[in-house]
Backbone of each chain as ProteinMPNN parsed JSONL, in Angstrom:
{"seq_chain_A": "MTLAPDLPTWAAIIVAIAALLGAAITLIGAIGLLRLPSFYQRVHPPTLGMTFGAFFILCASMLCFSILQSRLVLHEILIGMFLLLTTPVTLIILTESALREEHGAQTAAFVRGEPVDEPEQ", "coords_chain_A": {"N_chain_A": [[93.844, 79.314, -26.95], [91.799, 77.476, -26.791], [89.502, 77.563, -28.149], [86.431, 76.514, -29.561], [83.815, 75.403, -31.783], [80.3, 75.386, -30.879], [78.997, 72.5, -30.766], [76.646, 69.722, -31.045], [77.177, 66.588, -29.26], [77.53, 64.195, -30.798], [78.099, 65.215, -33.339], [80.385, 66.68, -32.782], [82.182, 64.632, -32.173], [82.377, 63.317, -34.661], [83.383, 65.401, -36.269], [85.839, 65.9, -34.991], [87.18, 63.431, -35.33], [87.297, 63.271, -38.132], [88.803, 65.566, -38.795], [91.226, 65.013, -37.496], [91.98, 62.649, -38.824], [92.261, 63.52, -41.494], [94.338, 65.406, -41.181], [96.376, 63.715, -40.266], [96.768, 62.023, -42.469], [97.645, 63.879, -44.351], [100.029, 64.639, -43.131], [101.471, 62.229, -43.271], [101.783, 62.06, -46.04], [103.414, 64.336, -46.446], [105.706, 63.623, -45.031], [106.52, 61.492, -46.59], [107.148, 62.918, -48.92], [109.388, 64.208, -47.999], [111.187, 62.126, -47.384], [111.53, 60.14, -49.389], [113.696, 58.665, -51.906], [114.023, 59.234, -54.797], [113.045, 61.499, -57.487], [110.805, 60.669, -58.984], [109.564, 58.931, -57.24], [108.977, 60.709, -55.261], [106.935, 62.235, -56.336], [104.527, 60.992, -55.841], [103.632, 60.838, -52.935], [102.626, 63.513, -51.963], [100.115, 63.683, -53.128], [98.424, 62.263, -51.513], [97.682, 64.04, -49.445], [96.338, 65.848, -51.029], [94.108, 64.497, -51.979], [92.804, 62.466, -50.094], [93.364, 63.618, -47.569], [92.409, 66.262, -47.907], [89.771, 65.569, -48.48], [88.755, 64.462, -46.037], [89.057, 66.628, -44.231], [87.52, 68.564, -45.484], [85.027, 67.322, -45.32], [84.66, 67.383, -42.534], [84.503, 70.147, -42.19], [82.229, 70.761, -43.722], [80.214, 69.386, -42.286], [80.383, 70.672, -39.803], [79.723, 73.405, -40.425], [77.214, 73.03, -41.531], [75.721, 72.256, -39.315], [76.107, 74.415, -37.574], [74.912, 76.577, -38.957], [72.46, 75.546, -39.304], [71.489, 74.629, -41.81], [71.901, 73.117, -45.06], [75.209, 73.188, -45.903], [77.233, 73.251, -48.526], [79.377, 74.332, -49.866], [82.037, 73.723, -49.617], [82.618, 71.651, -51.278], [83.4, 72.802, -53.616], [86.128, 73.563, -53.276], [87.19, 70.996, -53.017], [86.6, 69.837, -55.551], [88.116, 71.557, -57.113], [90.756, 71.101, -56.231], [90.974, 68.37, -56.893], [90.725, 68.452, -59.664], [92.839, 70.051, -60.522], [95.326, 69.243, -59.49], [96.431, 66.869, -60.87], [97.088, 68.034, -63.342], [99.238, 69.829, -62.853], [101.119, 67.957, -61.833], [101.492, 66.167, -63.947], [102.607, 67.82, -65.935], [104.957, 68.528, -64.602], [106.265, 66.044, -64.216], [106.624, 65.296, -66.844], [108.425, 67.244, -67.663], [110.604, 66.474, -66.133], [111.162, 63.927, -67.204], [111.805, 64.637, -69.825], [114.078, 66.12, -69.385], [115.827, 64.233, -68.351], [115.885, 62.007, -70.081], [115.757, 62.934, -72.653], [113.97, 64.266, -75.564], [112.729, 62.186, -76.923], [111.787, 60.163, -75.185], [109.803, 61.507, -73.807], [108.002, 61.975, -75.889], [107.327, 59.333, -76.412], [105.979, 58.693, -74.061], [103.711, 60.232, -74.385], [102.478, 58.78, -76.357], [103.145, 59.115, -78.981], [104.6, 58.288, -82.213], [107.877, 56.897, -82.178], [111.174, 57.286, -83.313], [113.002, 54.439, -84.058], [116.204, 53.574, -82.84], [118.916, 53.032, -85.117], [120.163, 49.797, -85.898]], "CA_chain_A": [[93.697, 78.39, -28.067], [90.832, 76.413, -26.5], [88.27, 77.947, -28.822], [85.845, 75.471, -30.403], [82.397, 75.687, -32.029], [79.369, 74.75, -29.949], [78.319, 71.466, -31.546], [76.192, 68.559, -30.274], [78.284, 65.673, -28.99], [77.796, 63.26, -31.897], [78.74, 65.952, -34.43], [81.742, 67.037, -32.357], [83.034, 63.444, -32.307], [82.659, 63.065, -36.089], [84.26, 66.472, -36.772], [87.186, 65.716, -34.441], [87.834, 62.28, -35.964], [87.59, 63.569, -39.539], [89.905, 66.528, -38.878], [92.467, 64.318, -37.11], [92.339, 61.697, -39.881], [92.756, 64.281, -42.643], [95.651, 65.981, -40.873], [97.368, 62.636, -40.183], [97.074, 61.563, -43.83], [98.468, 64.912, -44.974], [101.369, 64.567, -42.535], [102.15, 61.06, -43.844], [102.198, 62.444, -47.388], [104.532, 65.287, -46.398], [106.906, 62.882, -44.617], [106.961, 60.783, -47.782], [107.795, 63.901, -49.797], [110.696, 64.543, -47.45], [112.085, 61.006, -47.159], [111.752, 59.208, -50.498], [114.981, 58.992, -52.507], [114.117, 59.79, -56.154], [111.973, 62.447, -57.796], [109.592, 59.985, -59.454], [108.874, 58.425, -56.052], [108.477, 61.83, -54.451], [105.733, 62.832, -56.91], [103.306, 60.339, -55.37], [103.048, 61.049, -51.602], [101.811, 64.693, -51.663], [98.734, 63.534, -53.589], [97.629, 61.801, -50.363], [97.086, 65.217, -48.815], [95.445, 66.568, -51.938], [92.866, 63.758, -52.185], [92.12, 61.987, -48.902], [93.477, 64.603, -46.503], [91.451, 67.331, -48.183], [88.414, 65.017, -48.398], [88.29, 64.342, -44.658], [88.933, 67.937, -43.584], [86.365, 69.237, -46.075], [83.828, 66.713, -44.73], [84.516, 67.943, -41.189], [84.069, 71.54, -42.311], [80.839, 70.766, -44.186], [79.339, 68.97, -41.177], [80.416, 71.718, -38.787], [78.967, 74.595, -40.824], [75.807, 72.65, -41.713], [75.035, 72.26, -38.022], [76.143, 75.76, -36.983], [73.966, 77.467, -39.625], [71.244, 74.738, -39.404], [71.049, 74.391, -43.18], [72.916, 72.33, -45.735], [76.279, 74.023, -46.455], [78.027, 72.334, -49.348], [80.291, 75.03, -50.763], [83.388, 73.161, -49.529], [82.813, 70.758, -52.432], [84.089, 73.605, -54.636], [87.571, 73.411, -53.076], [87.539, 69.61, -53.319], [86.6, 69.678, -57.01], [89.224, 72.319, -57.684], [92.01, 70.376, -55.957], [91.004, 67.11, -57.645], [90.885, 68.686, -61.092], [94.037, 70.788, -60.902], [96.577, 68.601, -59.078], [97.066, 66.05, -61.907], [97.645, 68.874, -64.411], [100.568, 70.261, -62.417], [102.071, 66.866, -61.651], [101.829, 65.605, -65.259], [103.554, 68.736, -66.587], [106.228, 68.464, -63.87], [106.929, 64.769, -64.495], [107.077, 65.283, -68.231], [109.646, 68.044, -67.753], [111.702, 65.67, -65.581], [111.488, 62.903, -68.205], [112.437, 65.282, -70.97], [115.417, 66.567, -69.01], [116.724, 63.119, -68.08], [115.984, 61.021, -71.156], [115.627, 63.52, -73.97], [112.609, 64.492, -76.047], [112.139, 60.968, -77.461], [111.033, 59.453, -74.157], [108.588, 62.261, -73.523], [107.079, 61.699, -76.992], [106.863, 57.963, -76.222], [104.994, 58.715, -72.994], [102.463, 60.789, -74.909], [101.899, 57.868, -77.323], [103.496, 59.465, -80.359], [105.598, 57.371, -82.767], [109.266, 57.217, -81.834], [112.144, 56.694, -84.255], [113.86, 53.41, -83.47], [117.626, 53.749, -83.167], [119.343, 52.051, -86.127], [121.027, 48.761, -85.33]], "C_chain_A": [[92.749, 77.251, -27.73], [89.482, 76.733, -27.118], [87.751, 76.774, -29.639], [84.382, 75.806, -30.624], [81.514, 74.883, -31.105], [78.526, 73.745, -30.718], [77.712, 70.436, -30.605], [77.262, 67.478, -30.259], [78.6, 64.766, -30.177], [78.516, 63.968, -33.049], [80.17, 66.32, -34.062], [82.679, 65.851, -32.51], [83.393, 63.206, -33.766], [83.624, 64.116, -36.641], [85.69, 66.265, -36.288], [87.904, 64.577, -35.137], [88.211, 62.604, -37.403], [88.761, 64.536, -39.669], [91.237, 65.861, -38.538], [92.941, 63.394, -38.226], [92.919, 62.439, -41.091], [94.139, 64.851, -42.39], [96.72, 64.905, -40.827], [97.758, 62.159, -41.578], [97.956, 62.578, -44.549], [99.895, 64.874, -44.445], [102.155, 63.385, -43.098], [102.645, 61.381, -45.252], [103.4, 63.371, -47.373], [105.819, 64.595, -45.964], [107.452, 62.083, -45.796], [107.673, 61.706, -48.752], [109.201, 64.211, -49.325], [111.672, 63.377, -47.545], [112.423, 60.183, -48.396], [112.953, 59.643, -51.338], [114.925, 59.648, -53.891], [112.902, 60.655, -56.467], [110.693, 61.738, -58.192], [108.845, 59.325, -58.314], [108.268, 59.564, -55.244], [107.236, 62.475, -55.034], [104.478, 62.263, -56.245], [102.805, 60.796, -53.999], [102.266, 62.333, -51.395], [100.373, 64.565, -52.133], [97.836, 62.921, -52.513], [96.909, 62.977, -49.708], [96.088, 65.911, -49.716], [94.144, 65.82, -52.172], [92.203, 63.412, -50.85], [92.212, 62.966, -47.75], [92.471, 65.719, -46.675], [90.028, 66.818, -48.042], [87.92, 64.992, -46.954], [88.11, 65.714, -44.009], [87.755, 68.715, -44.164], [85.063, 68.651, -45.545], [83.584, 67.266, -43.332], [83.974, 69.358, -41.254], [82.612, 71.624, -42.751], [79.879, 70.424, -43.056], [79.229, 70.08, -40.141], [79.553, 72.909, -39.19], [77.504, 74.27, -41.083], [75.063, 72.698, -40.39], [75.008, 73.656, -37.415], [75.102, 76.676, -37.621], [72.609, 76.792, -39.818], [70.623, 74.768, -40.805], [72.182, 73.657, -43.867], [73.952, 73.265, -46.366], [77.223, 73.118, -47.221], [79.099, 73.051, -50.152], [81.733, 74.551, -50.638], [83.682, 72.198, -50.682], [83.598, 71.483, -53.532], [85.605, 73.454, -54.516], [88.006, 71.997, -53.437], [87.615, 69.36, -54.809], [87.823, 70.354, -57.616], [90.548, 71.601, -57.459], [92.102, 69.11, -56.8], [91.266, 67.342, -59.12], [92.252, 69.259, -61.439], [95.34, 70.088, -60.532], [97.201, 67.742, -60.183], [97.689, 66.878, -63.017], [99.07, 69.288, -64.061], [101.56, 69.1, -62.412], [102.45, 66.237, -62.998], [102.839, 66.501, -65.969], [104.935, 68.619, -65.946], [106.995, 67.179, -64.204], [107.411, 64.711, -65.928], [108.329, 66.125, -68.401], [110.842, 67.272, -67.199], [112.145, 64.611, -66.572], [112.275, 63.494, -69.356], [113.873, 65.684, -70.639], [116.358, 65.38, -68.866], [116.929, 62.214, -69.279], [115.813, 61.617, -72.548], [114.186, 63.575, -74.428], [111.952, 63.211, -76.52], [111.292, 60.247, -76.433], [109.744, 60.188, -73.841], [107.554, 62.048, -74.621], [106.499, 60.296, -76.858], [105.792, 57.897, -75.139], [103.663, 59.249, -73.496], [101.825, 59.904, -75.974], [102.186, 58.232, -78.754], [104.523, 58.476, -80.889], [107.016, 57.856, -82.499], [110.181, 56.543, -82.857], [112.986, 55.668, -83.528], [115.313, 53.72, -83.798], [118.096, 52.653, -84.119], [120.354, 51.092, -85.549], [122.401, 48.787, -86.006]], "O_chain_A": [[92.862, 76.168, -28.305], [88.448, 76.238, -26.669], [88.52, 76.109, -30.332], [83.755, 76.423, -29.763], [81.913, 73.832, -30.603], [77.474, 74.087, -31.257], [78.192, 70.274, -29.483], [78.141, 67.444, -31.121], [79.763, 64.577, -30.533], [79.424, 63.406, -33.661], [81.064, 66.283, -34.907], [83.828, 66.013, -32.921], [84.547, 62.93, -34.093], [84.556, 63.791, -37.377], [86.641, 66.426, -37.053], [89.074, 64.7, -35.5], [89.304, 62.262, -37.853], [89.616, 64.365, -40.538], [92.248, 66.105, -39.195], [94.129, 63.347, -38.546], [93.942, 62.035, -41.642], [95.012, 64.796, -43.256], [97.841, 65.125, -41.284], [98.934, 61.918, -41.847], [98.89, 62.211, -45.262], [100.852, 65.05, -45.198], [103.35, 63.502, -43.373], [103.766, 61.032, -45.623], [104.31, 63.22, -48.189], [106.898, 64.924, -46.455], [108.664, 61.995, -45.994], [108.685, 61.329, -49.342], [110.1, 64.449, -50.132], [112.864, 63.594, -47.764], [113.496, 59.583, -48.455], [113.212, 60.838, -51.478], [115.719, 60.554, -54.148], [111.868, 60.561, -55.807], [109.607, 62.152, -57.787], [107.627, 59.165, -58.387], [107.21, 59.424, -54.631], [106.533, 63.195, -54.324], [103.479, 62.968, -56.1], [101.624, 61.126, -53.892], [101.267, 62.275, -50.679], [99.492, 65.25, -51.614], [96.614, 63.046, -52.59], [95.706, 62.929, -49.451], [95.111, 66.492, -49.244], [93.149, 66.446, -52.536], [91.169, 63.982, -50.503], [91.24, 63.138, -47.016], [91.766, 66.088, -45.735], [89.16, 67.536, -47.544], [86.81, 65.439, -46.665], [87.121, 65.942, -43.312], [87.068, 69.438, -43.443], [84.095, 69.383, -45.338], [82.45, 67.583, -42.975], [83.096, 69.733, -40.477], [81.846, 72.44, -42.238], [78.855, 71.085, -42.882], [78.14, 70.395, -39.661], [78.739, 73.379, -38.396], [76.637, 75.121, -40.883], [73.91, 73.127, -40.338], [74.011, 74.05, -36.81], [74.469, 77.468, -36.922], [71.706, 77.375, -40.419], [69.411, 74.911, -40.965], [73.29, 73.576, -43.337], [73.62, 74.045, -47.259], [77.933, 72.308, -46.626], [79.69, 72.444, -51.045], [82.575, 74.922, -51.455], [84.84, 71.958, -51.022], [84.357, 70.866, -54.279], [86.294, 73.245, -55.515], [89.041, 71.799, -54.073], [88.567, 68.748, -55.293], [88.478, 69.81, -58.505], [91.368, 71.497, -58.372], [93.156, 68.8, -57.356], [91.942, 66.543, -59.767], [92.777, 68.994, -62.52], [96.36, 70.308, -61.185], [98.402, 67.866, -60.426], [98.708, 66.482, -63.583], [99.992, 69.121, -64.86], [102.681, 69.219, -62.907], [103.593, 65.819, -63.182], [103.813, 66.01, -66.539], [105.953, 68.61, -66.639], [108.202, 67.207, -64.442], [108.47, 64.152, -66.212], [109.206, 65.775, -69.189], [111.955, 67.387, -67.713], [113.341, 64.403, -66.774], [113.274, 62.932, -69.804], [114.766, 65.605, -71.483], [117.538, 65.475, -69.205], [118.029, 61.7, -69.482], [115.732, 60.875, -73.527], [113.293, 63.017, -73.791], [110.723, 63.133, -76.528], [110.204, 59.768, -76.75], [108.706, 59.561, -73.629], [106.361, 61.948, -74.335], [105.323, 60.079, -77.151], [104.82, 57.152, -75.262], [102.604, 58.776, -73.081], [100.741, 60.225, -76.461], [101.539, 57.714, -79.664], [105.253, 57.877, -80.1], [107.315, 59.047, -82.58], [109.985, 55.382, -83.215], [113.61, 55.97, -82.511], [115.62, 54.095, -84.93], [117.729, 51.488, -83.961], [121.269, 51.479, -84.822], [123.273, 47.987, -85.664]]}, "seq_chain_B": "MNALALALSAAQTMLALAGVCAVWRLVRGPRARDRVLAFDALYVVGILLLLTEGIRNGRTVFFEASLVMSALGFTSSVALAKFLLRGEVIE", "coords_chain_B": {"N_chain_B": [[82.647, 72.162, -25.615], [85.368, 70.626, -24.918], [87.075, 68.628, -25.756], [86.869, 68.65, -28.498], [88.187, 71.036, -29.174], [90.74, 70.329, -28.396], [91.27, 68.217, -30.197], [91.165, 69.63, -32.595], [93.334, 71.326, -32.24], [95.389, 69.411, -32.212], [95.153, 68.45, -34.824], [95.823, 70.76, -36.245], [98.447, 71.048, -35.41], [99.609, 68.767, -36.563], [99.228, 69.387, -39.264], [100.814, 71.651, -39.441], [103.318, 70.502, -39.016], [103.448, 68.975, -41.327], [103.612, 71.056, -43.153], [106.115, 72.033, -42.406], [107.739, 69.908, -43.228], [107.323, 70.099, -46.012], [108.428, 72.624, -46.495], [111.048, 72.123, -45.814], [111.793, 70.356, -47.854], [111.473, 72.142, -49.917], [113.526, 73.955, -49.459], [115.79, 72.299, -49.501], [115.617, 70.685, -51.768], [117.087, 68.92, -54.439], [116.876, 69.553, -57.179], [115.25, 71.951, -59.404], [112.696, 71.017, -59.958], [111.951, 69.499, -57.742], [111.566, 71.52, -55.957], [109.357, 72.887, -57.031], [107.442, 70.889, -56.757], [107.392, 70.661, -53.959], [106.406, 73.181, -53.336], [103.85, 72.94, -54.403], [102.789, 70.981, -52.674], [102.909, 72.484, -50.374], [101.091, 74.651, -50.628], [98.689, 73.302, -50.598], [98.691, 72.246, -48.005], [98.516, 74.666, -46.658], [95.919, 75.49, -47.396], [94.397, 73.487, -46.119], [95.046, 74.004, -43.484], [93.932, 76.557, -43.123], [91.261, 75.823, -43.407], [90.826, 74.2, -41.134], [91.208, 76.124, -39.193], [89.0, 77.67, -39.786], [86.938, 75.908, -39.028], [87.415, 75.902, -36.295], [86.894, 78.583, -35.552], [84.35, 78.907, -36.489], [83.574, 80.56, -38.578], [82.92, 81.768, -41.918], [84.779, 83.16, -43.342], [87.304, 82.147, -43.585], [86.958, 80.063, -45.32], [86.531, 81.365, -47.771], [89.0, 82.617, -48.096], [90.617, 80.333, -48.377], [89.648, 79.312, -50.742], [90.415, 81.273, -52.632], [93.133, 80.921, -52.274], [93.518, 78.315, -53.262], [92.955, 78.659, -55.976], [94.904, 80.572, -56.804], [97.247, 79.237, -56.061], [97.213, 76.941, -57.691], [97.426, 78.172, -60.227], [99.958, 79.414, -60.074], [101.703, 77.263, -59.575], [101.354, 75.7, -61.853], [102.322, 77.504, -63.737], [105.028, 77.611, -62.978], [105.79, 74.903, -63.406], [105.329, 74.68, -66.122], [107.185, 76.469, -67.046], [109.509, 75.074, -66.404], [109.204, 72.951, -68.158], [109.106, 74.027, -70.808], [110.684, 76.284, -70.917], [109.57, 78.731, -71.232], [106.651, 80.565, -70.187], [104.218, 81.394, -71.405], [103.464, 80.555, -74.648]], "CA_chain_B": [[83.216, 70.855, -25.99], [86.805, 70.871, -24.821], [87.805, 67.602, -26.51], [86.931, 69.07, -29.91], [89.259, 72.025, -29.285], [92.009, 69.595, -28.318], [91.46, 67.494, -31.459], [91.478, 70.596, -33.659], [94.722, 71.758, -32.019], [96.278, 68.336, -32.663], [95.116, 68.429, -36.293], [96.591, 71.899, -36.74], [99.873, 70.766, -35.193], [100.068, 67.822, -37.586], [99.302, 70.088, -40.548], [101.987, 72.526, -39.401], [104.483, 69.631, -39.226], [103.472, 68.666, -42.762], [104.142, 72.252, -43.806], [107.572, 72.103, -42.164], [108.353, 68.921, -44.132], [107.309, 70.638, -47.371], [109.388, 73.735, -46.571], [112.388, 71.516, -45.792], [112.051, 69.878, -49.217], [111.577, 73.341, -50.768], [114.851, 74.555, -49.272], [116.873, 71.375, -49.773], [115.393, 69.975, -53.025], [118.282, 68.99, -55.258], [116.621, 70.185, -58.464], [114.145, 72.917, -59.378], [111.386, 70.351, -59.979], [111.596, 69.155, -56.361], [111.07, 72.724, -55.281], [107.989, 73.14, -57.492], [106.603, 69.866, -56.116], [107.232, 71.025, -52.547], [105.502, 74.339, -53.291], [102.51, 72.417, -54.641], [102.323, 70.368, -51.426], [102.831, 73.505, -49.325], [99.872, 75.457, -50.654], [97.566, 72.449, -50.176], [98.729, 72.237, -46.534], [97.994, 75.961, -46.216], [94.46, 75.468, -47.544], [93.808, 72.644, -45.075], [95.229, 74.712, -42.206], [92.906, 77.604, -43.061], [89.948, 75.2, -43.198], [90.683, 73.804, -39.726], [91.014, 77.353, -38.425], [87.602, 78.046, -39.993], [86.104, 75.061, -38.166], [87.608, 76.336, -34.909], [86.248, 79.858, -35.292], [82.965, 78.899, -36.922], [83.286, 81.656, -39.503], [83.138, 81.334, -43.298], [85.799, 83.998, -43.987], [88.471, 81.31, -43.877], [86.652, 79.293, -46.517], [86.771, 82.194, -48.96], [90.452, 82.771, -48.223], [91.24, 79.112, -48.891], [89.246, 79.182, -52.15], [91.336, 82.129, -53.383], [94.466, 80.318, -52.194], [93.613, 77.159, -54.154], [93.015, 79.136, -57.362], [96.206, 81.197, -57.082], [98.3, 78.227, -55.935], [97.217, 76.134, -58.915], [97.942, 78.95, -61.339], [101.397, 79.667, -59.979], [102.508, 76.038, -59.707], [101.342, 75.313, -63.271], [103.24, 78.395, -64.45], [106.405, 77.179, -62.686], [106.052, 73.631, -64.073], [105.372, 74.957, -67.567], [108.483, 77.097, -67.322], [110.525, 74.02, -66.394], [109.024, 72.085, -69.323], [109.319, 74.653, -72.107], [111.604, 77.413, -70.878], [108.79, 79.963, -71.175], [105.354, 80.248, -69.596], [103.186, 81.545, -72.441], [104.143, 80.432, -75.937]], "C_chain_B": [[84.723, 70.994, -26.033], [87.605, 69.88, -25.643], [87.927, 67.984, -27.974], [88.035, 70.098, -30.129], [90.63, 71.354, -29.28], [92.303, 68.878, -29.64], [91.818, 68.448, -32.586], [92.901, 71.121, -33.499], [95.697, 70.702, -32.502], [96.323, 68.281, -34.182], [95.931, 69.571, -36.862], [98.084, 71.694, -36.532], [100.41, 69.822, -36.256], [100.192, 68.506, -38.945], [100.506, 71.014, -40.586], [103.268, 71.721, -39.605], [104.606, 69.25, -40.701], [104.011, 69.85, -43.554], [105.64, 72.392, -43.616], [108.311, 71.119, -43.069], [108.431, 69.472, -45.552], [108.315, 71.768, -47.52], [110.82, 73.19, -46.597], [112.75, 71.011, -47.193], [112.226, 71.065, -50.166], [112.96, 73.962, -50.663], [115.929, 73.623, -49.784], [116.857, 70.84, -51.192], [116.539, 70.054, -54.005], [118.05, 69.681, -56.605], [115.432, 71.133, -58.342], [112.792, 72.217, -59.315], [110.967, 69.875, -58.596], [111.026, 70.357, -55.633], [109.652, 73.05, -55.719], [107.019, 72.158, -56.844], [106.339, 70.214, -54.655], [106.321, 72.232, -52.403], [104.06, 73.9, -53.467], [101.941, 71.789, -53.368], [102.083, 71.435, -50.364], [101.535, 74.302, -49.389], [98.646, 74.613, -50.295], [97.517, 72.371, -48.652], [98.188, 73.555, -45.981], [96.487, 76.027, -46.299], [93.824, 74.674, -46.404], [93.93, 73.302, -43.705], [94.189, 75.821, -42.047], [91.532, 77.001, -42.799], [89.766, 74.769, -41.745], [90.524, 75.033, -38.83], [89.579, 77.861, -38.574], [86.656, 77.221, -39.155], [86.189, 75.553, -36.729], [86.856, 77.622, -34.606], [84.78, 79.87, -35.662], [82.605, 80.056, -37.836], [83.643, 81.239, -40.92], [84.186, 82.175, -44.018], [86.971, 83.133, -44.434], [88.234, 80.45, -45.101], [86.942, 80.096, -47.773], [88.261, 82.394, -49.192], [91.077, 81.518, -48.823], [90.833, 78.858, -50.329], [90.168, 80.011, -53.042], [92.72, 81.501, -53.429], [94.587, 79.131, -53.144], [93.715, 77.613, -55.604], [94.389, 79.702, -57.677], [97.343, 80.185, -57.007], [98.377, 77.358, -57.165], [97.841, 76.908, -60.072], [99.453, 79.098, -61.264], [102.199, 78.378, -60.127], [102.484, 75.527, -61.142], [102.283, 76.205, -64.072], [104.685, 77.97, -64.225], [106.739, 75.887, -63.428], [106.179, 73.816, -65.573], [106.698, 75.609, -67.942], [109.588, 76.051, -67.326], [110.439, 73.166, -67.651], [109.501, 72.758, -70.589], [110.369, 75.75, -72.098], [110.9, 78.743, -70.976], [107.375, 79.596, -70.758], [104.251, 80.305, -70.644], [103.87, 81.52, -73.797], [103.388, 81.218, -76.993]], "O_chain_B": [[85.294, 71.42, -27.037], [88.668, 70.211, -26.168], [88.933, 67.696, -28.623], [88.741, 70.052, -31.136], [91.539, 71.728, -30.021], [93.426, 68.918, -30.144], [92.659, 68.138, -33.431], [93.6, 71.34, -34.489], [96.709, 71.024, -33.124], [97.388, 68.091, -34.77], [96.651, 69.394, -37.845], [98.895, 72.107, -37.361], [101.502, 70.02, -36.789], [101.136, 68.246, -39.692], [101.151, 71.158, -41.624], [104.194, 72.178, -40.274], [105.704, 69.205, -41.256], [104.771, 69.677, -44.506], [106.356, 72.809, -44.525], [109.369, 71.438, -43.611], [109.455, 69.34, -46.223], [108.986, 71.87, -48.547], [111.686, 73.713, -47.298], [113.871, 71.212, -47.661], [113.023, 71.007, -51.102], [113.507, 74.44, -51.656], [116.88, 74.068, -50.427], [117.908, 70.567, -51.773], [116.939, 71.156, -54.38], [118.959, 70.335, -57.117], [114.71, 71.134, -57.345], [111.85, 72.728, -58.71], [109.775, 69.843, -58.289], [110.123, 70.233, -54.805], [108.825, 73.444, -54.897], [105.921, 72.533, -56.433], [105.216, 70.083, -54.168], [105.543, 72.307, -51.452], [103.159, 74.397, -52.792], [100.784, 72.016, -53.014], [101.167, 71.313, -49.55], [100.936, 74.603, -48.356], [97.673, 75.135, -49.752], [96.437, 72.423, -48.063], [97.489, 73.569, -44.967], [95.833, 76.551, -45.397], [92.846, 75.113, -45.798], [93.036, 73.179, -42.867], [93.631, 76.002, -40.965], [90.726, 77.576, -42.068], [88.688, 74.943, -41.177], [89.801, 74.995, -37.835], [89.003, 78.407, -37.632], [85.678, 77.746, -38.622], [85.182, 75.618, -36.024], [86.25, 77.755, -33.543], [84.033, 80.738, -35.209], [81.453, 80.488, -37.866], [84.564, 80.445, -41.118], [84.46, 81.93, -45.193], [87.552, 83.342, -45.499], [89.167, 80.135, -45.839], [87.526, 79.581, -48.727], [88.735, 82.349, -50.327], [91.961, 81.611, -49.675], [91.595, 78.246, -51.078], [90.646, 79.533, -54.071], [93.399, 81.529, -54.455], [95.631, 78.946, -53.769], [94.468, 77.031, -56.384], [94.983, 79.359, -58.7], [98.292, 80.254, -57.787], [99.469, 77.059, -57.646], [98.676, 76.379, -60.806], [100.15, 78.93, -62.265], [103.266, 78.388, -60.74], [103.48, 74.978, -61.613], [102.965, 75.731, -64.981], [105.483, 77.965, -65.162], [107.816, 75.762, -64.009], [107.023, 73.194, -66.219], [107.261, 75.344, -69.004], [110.502, 76.118, -68.148], [111.459, 72.705, -68.162], [110.224, 72.148, -71.376], [110.893, 76.113, -73.151], [111.533, 79.787, -70.824], [106.942, 78.459, -70.946], [103.445, 79.382, -70.759], [104.741, 82.343, -74.079], [103.797, 81.244, -78.154]]}, "name": "protein", "num_of_chains": 2, "seq": "MTLAPDLPTWAAIIVAIAALLGAAITLIGAIGLLRLPSFYQRVHPPTLGMTFGAFFILCASMLCFSILQSRLVLHEILIGMFLLLTTPVTLIILTESALREEHGAQTAAFVRGEPVDEPEQMNALALALSAAQTMLALAGVCAVWRLVRGPRARDRVLAFDALYVVGILLLLTEGIRNGRTVFFEASLVMSALGFTSSVALAKFLLRGEVIE"}
C-alpha cells in the first residue's frame, strides 16, 4: 500500500494537502451526522463532505492527472457539478417529508409559500 | 514520493472512518429518513474514496466508476426520499 504517482515535489505537496483536507472535512461531516441529536440538525453536516470535501479531493485529482498526462484534465468538474446540483434536491425532499410527517400538511404548504388557513379563534 | 503515499493512505483512512460513521447512522437511525440521509452521505464518501484510489493508481478508470456511482446514488436517494414524501415514487 505504498503505491503513489510519480509527481514533482511541489505538485505532490499540493495533492497531499488537498486530499488530507478534503478527507478531514468529510470525516467531520460524518461525525456530525452521527452525533447531532435531532433530524433537522443532522441534515446539515453531510453537506460538508458533498461541497468542500468533494471540492478539495477533486482539485487534488485534477492536479494529479493534469501533471501525469501533461495536459489539462478537467473532467472531474463533472462530478463536482453533479454533486452540487443534486444534493439539495434530495435534502429538500427529505426535509419536507419530515416536516409533513411531524407537523401535518399545513406546515409543508407554509414552507413552500402557499397560503395557509388560519385556525379559527 | 513516499510522503504522498502516506498522505493518501491517511486520507483514505479518514474517508473510511467517515463511511463507518454513516453506516452506523444507517443501522441505528431512529426513523427511515435518518437512514436515507445516511445513505446519501455514504455514497458521497464512496465517490471520494474511489477518487483517492484513482489518484494513488494514476488511472482514470476510477473516475468513470465514481461518475456512474454519483448518477446512480442520486437517483436512488431521490427515489427513497420521494417515497417517504408521497408514499409512491412515480405518480
